[in-house]
Each structure stands twice: as structure tokens, then as C-alpha cells.
N, C-alpha and C positions, 0 to 999 in steps of 0.2 A: 940648293942644299937644303933649304926649308922644305922644298918638295918632296926630297927624298926622306927628310925626318917626318914628314906628315904621314908619308905612305908605310914608313916602318912603325909608327905608331899605333897599336891596336885601337879600335873604336869601342866606346863604352858597351860592354856586355858581350864584346867578342869572345872573351876568354871564357865566359860561361858557356856560351853556344859551342865552342870547341870542345869543352869538357863534355857537354851533353852528347855531341856527336861521337866522340872517342867511346864514351860509355855506351851509346846504343850499338856501335860497331863491335865492341867487346863482347855485348850480350848476344848479338846475332851470331859471332863466332862460336861462342860457348853453346847456345841452342842449336846452332848447325852440327856442331862436333857430336853432341848427344844425339842428336836425330839419325847422324850417319852412323854411329855406334849402334843404336838400337836396330837400324835397318841391317846392319852387318849381321846381327844376331838371327834375322829371319831366314827363312830358305830363300834361294835365289829367285824362284819363280814370284815370291811374295813380296820382293822388294820394290816392284815397279820400275827398276833401272837395271842397266847392265852391270854385272860385277866388274872389278878393276882387270880381273884376267878371266878373259872367256874361252872356254874350249871349244875350237872349231867344230861346226856341226859334222864334218866328215869323220872326226874321231870319236863321236857321242852315238851311243844305240839309237837307231830310227825307229819310228813307229808307223810303218807304210800303210796300215789298214784302219789306223785310228783305234777307237775302242768300242765295246760292243757289251751289252747286257742281257740276259734271259733268265728263263726258268724262275721268274719271279713269284713270290707268294706273299702271305701278309707280313714274314718276318726275315725272308732271306731272298738272295738273288746271286747270280753269278756275273763276275765282271771278266771279260776276256780281251786278250790283247796279243799283238805279234810284233816282233822286232827283227833285226837284220844280223844278229851275232848272239853268241852264248851271253845271255844277260839273266839278272834276276828281276822277276816282277814285283813291284811295290804299288800298293793301292792305298791312298788316304781317301776317307769318306766323312761326310757330316750332313746334317739335316739343313746346315745353312750355307748359302752360295758364298759367304765369306770364309767359310771352313773353320768357323769357331768351333773349339771342342773337337776337332778332327781326330778320328781314329786311324791307325796306321797298319796296315797289313803286310807283312814281309812274306810274299808268296814264293811258288817254286820257281827253279831255273828254267828259262826257255832255251831249249837245246835242239840241235839239228834234227834228233829223232822225233820231235814234234813239231818240226818246221818252224821252230823259234816261236811257237806260240805258248802261252801259259794262261791260267785262270785262277781266281780265287773265288771262295764261297762265302760271301758276307752273311753272317747270321745275326739274330737278335735285333733286327731291324724293327722300327717301329711301323705299324700297320697305316694304310691310306696316306702315306709320308713322300713327299719328294726327297731324294737321297743325291747328293752332289757327290762326284768323285772324280779323281784324276790318278792317273796311271804313270809310273815311270820305271824305267828299265835301268838297273845297275850293271854295267860292264864287269863281266867275270874276269877278264883279263887285267883290269885296272879298276879296282872299286871305288876309287876316287872319281870315276867318270860317270856321269848319270845323263840319261835322255833329257830332251825337252820333256815338260808334261803334257799329257793329252788328256782333256777333260770330257767329262760324260754326267748324264743325269739320268735317273730311273725313278720310277713311281711304284711303291709297293702296293699291293692289294688292300682293299679296305677289309676292315674286321666286321663291319655292318652293311647294311643295305644302303647304296647310294648309286647314282647314274655314273655309269663309266662310258668312255669313247673308246673304241679300237678300230684300227684298220685291218684289211687283210688283202692279199694279193697272191700272185704266183706267176710261173713260168718267165723266168728271168735271163735275159740276153740269149734269147733262143731263135732257132728257124733262121739265123744269119743276121738277126737285128742286135747289133752289139752297142757300144757307148759311141755315139756320134757328138763329138765336142761342138761340131758347127750347128747343130740342131739345139744344143743345149743339155746334152747328156741325159741322164736319167731322171728327168723332170718330175716323173710321177712320185719320186720319193719325197720331193721338195714340197709338192702338193699335200701329201699325207703328213708330213713332219709338221706343217703350219697349222693342220688341225688340232695339234696338242694331243694325239691319243694317248690313252694309259697304256696301251702295248700294241703291237702289231703281230698278226699270225701269217706267217708265210706258208701257203698252202701246198707248197710242193715245187719241184723243177726250179730249185736254187740255181742250178747249172743245167746246162746241155752239154753232158760229157760226150754225148754222141754228135754234137753238132758244131763243127768249127765255124769260126767267125771270119769271113773274108774281109779284105781291106776295102772293098767297095760292092754295092748291090745296086744293080740298075733299076730304077722305079718306072712304074708304069708311064709316067710323062717324059721319059728318057733322062731325067736328071739322076745323080749319083747319090747314094746314102753312103757316107764314108764313115767306117768304123775304126776306133782304136783297135790295134792288134796285138797280140803277145804269142809268144812261141808256144805256150802250152794251147791256145786256141786255135793253131794252124792246123790241127789234125783232132781225129777222134782221141779220147784219153784211154790210155792204156797202161799206165804205170801210176805209182802212188804221187810223183812228182807231177805228172799231167793233171792228175786229179786236183792236187793243191794248187796248181796253176789256174784251173778253171774257176775255183773259188776266189783265188786273189785276183782274178781279172775283174771280177765285179767291183772290187774295191778301189779300182782305178777311178771310179766315178766319184766326184766330190759330194754329189747329193746323197749319194748311198752312205758314205762315211759319216756326214753330218746326220743323217736320220738314224743310223745305228747307234751313234753317241748319245741321241737324245730320246729314243723310244726303245724299251725293252722288247726282246722278240721271243716269240714260240713259234717253232718251224717244224713242219711235216716232211717227209720223205715222198717223192713220187719218182716215176720210172725214168725220168732224163737224168737224174743223178747218176745212173748207170747206163742205159740205153732204152730206146724207145720199146715198151712191151716185152721187157726181157722176162724170162723166168729161171729158176733155179735148175741147174744142169743143161740149159741151153746151149748148143754149140753154133757159133755164128758162122754164117756162110759169106757175110759181108767182106770183101776183099781188102777194105781200108783196115781191117784189124789184123795184126799179126797175133795177138793173142785172142783166142776163140773161144775160151770158156767164159760164159756170162757169169758164172758163179766167181771166178777168179776177179773179173772186173768188179763184180758187186763188193768183194771183200776188200779191195782198194778203195772203192768209192766210199764205203761205210766209215772208213778211217783216215779220211784226207787231213785230218788235223786235229787239234785238241778240241772235242766237243764239250758241251756244257754238263752233259749228263753221262752216266755209265751207258754204255751201249744196250739198247733194248729197253730201256725205261721210258716211260710215257708219263703225260701229265695231262689232264682233262680240265677244261675251262666250262664251267656249266653256267648256262644263261637263263634268265626268266623272259618276261615279256621283251618283243623287239620293236624297236621304234626307229626306222630307217631316218638318218639325218643327211645323207648324201651318198650318191654313187660316183665311181669314176667312170672313165669310158676307155675304150681300148686305144692304145697309142703305140707308136714304134719306138720302145723304150724299154729299159728294164722293168719289172712288173708290166710287161707288155700288153698280155690278153685280157686283164683284168684288174680292176682295184676297186675298191669300195671302202667307205667309212660308213660306221653305223654307231648308234648310242644304245647301251643295253643298261637295263636296271638288274643289278644282281640281288636276288632275293636270298635271304638267309632266314632260316627257321621257321618258314611258311611256305604253304603250298602255291603254286602258280598255275593259273589257268591254261598256260601254254606248256606243252611237254619241254623238259629239258633235253638239249641236245649237245652231247659231248664233242669236243674237237680234240682228237688224240694229238698231242703236240709234243715234239721232242726238239729242244732248241739245238740248232746247228751253226755255231760261230764259225763259218768258215774261213780259211785265210790261206 
């Protein structure tokens, strides 16, 4: 009995310890409730945790091609993306990676007529500045449903003279060389991305509309190069949908998508966007084509999706002295025939001993 009594009697100071423990627990609960309340007021993507009710991914608009920027200048840039259903493009951007003081642009609706692509023109940007942005799509059938965010980054042109780095390449997924996951995909895009260029010049042949991509290509040593394939790349492109599918094929590669999200583009046309060495009025004798008019094919090719500038506009990039910092080498990948990285000093308001050379560029955000 004495043992029971002894065990039931609190030790000296025990009551104080219990009181402190309860006070601490109560404080933690209060702080936790406050923190949860604050988090609930944040957007879902900023909370760092899943909300209590999560919309299944299959019910949310998707962003299959990621994001892309282009037509950069000192104070503006285009942001482009593509979704998989009727949805409204929303872009948030900031000069801070934490998105402090972010601005929000409610853009146009992405509809079937534009292959569910949309773009916004960001204006009033600071010169020579990294701009962080994220894209969301709001489902038009249920405006409460949003896509997961897709993040990107761009760098505006400087207002004065400074050293800039850019990369250039061309001839993408052509002559039977497509995306080979076993080889690592379009690895040249990752090489260029890691150089952290200010921008990228795609010097043409973004697609080979006249060049189907087979599932396998036999190499000289007898081994097989195995391509990802898609219905649009199984034949020469003859319709608007097939041209769109050619652009979308390249975005199947993760290196391309990541590169486009981090490096703004300036893009030229070349002939394979339509057909090798085509000319206006040409009538094709190639039996693979049911559409024989090269002019009609070109009309489809020039508007496969929402581009970043009105048709026919151009933008020039003028350079001063050129200092090579590295060159790529030919490889069987996207950007297959050539790739290079260079450093250029942009001269402003003073003559250069090296004649300026314009690159006539028009951004072509395909999808």
C-alpha cells in the first residue's frame, strides 16, 4: 500500500515540469495553426506541401512542351507555351527567383485553332536582368482547375556594352536522325545549356518536314540507331496537323525542353521547314506527296502554331568584335550538323574595327 501511495505522490518539481510541458505543447499548437493558416493563403505551388484536396493530374491542363521565350530585347520578351485542352494562359514573372513582388499577366485562351498554344508579350522589363517566370493554364471548362506550374528563365539584353555569350546551331532531327533515348537524346542541348548563354540562335531547319524519321537506322558497324517515333514523323508533312506534329516531336526530348525553358531563342527559317530546295510555284513530282504545290505546303509550314512575332517581321542582332570561346562538334542528335558557343562584346555608341554582321532572326516557338 505504501508503494502505491509512493508512486502516486508527485516528486518535488514535477508539477512545474508538467505545467511547462503543457505550455510548450500549447505554444507549438498555436504556432503550427498560425503557420498552416499562412500557408493556406499562399498559392498551391508556393506552399511546399500538397494541399488537402489534390486535383488528379489527368483532370488538369497539361504542358507537354514546357515553356519557351524569345524575341528578347532590353525591355521586353515573349513567353510561349502549349497545353492539351482549351485553357487560358497565365504568366507570373519577377526579377527574383523567390518570386517576390511578382507580376501576373492573364493572357489569351489557348484553343484548338492555335494547336492550344498561346503567348504573352512581357513589356517594361529591366535591361540586362535575369527574369524568372512561371506559366499556368486555367481550364476553360472549369476555371477552378489549374495546371501545375512550369518555370522558365530569360535574360534581357543589356543597355550598355558588356560581354555576352550565345550559342547557335541548326538542322534539327533531320536525315533520319531523331531522338534516341538509349544514346541520351539530344545531348547537344544540354551542352549548350550548361554554358549559360544569354540567348540561342537557331539557324534554320528546326524541322525536316520532308524527312520522315524511321524507328531504326542501321549504322556502318551493323548496330541500330533507335529513334522515338510519332505519327507526324512517319511521312512527309502535307497538312497543318502534320507540320505541328513535326515541331511537337522535337519537344519529346527532355534536354530540348529544359534548354528552351532556360535560354531565350532567336530563330531563322531554312528550306527543310517546307521541303529541300523548294521555291514558290514549284509542283512536286515526288510520289510521297499527295499535295503537289510547294506554295501550299509552305503556307502550312509558316503557320504551324502560334509564333512569337507577326509573320514577316525580323529582328537583327548586331555584333562587334568576336572572340571564340568554344565550338561544338557534329553529332547524331538534334542540333546534329553543327553547334557552337561564342562570346561577343556588344558595342554601343562607338565604332568597331570589325564590320557588324546582322543575323536576321525570327523567333519560331514551335509546338
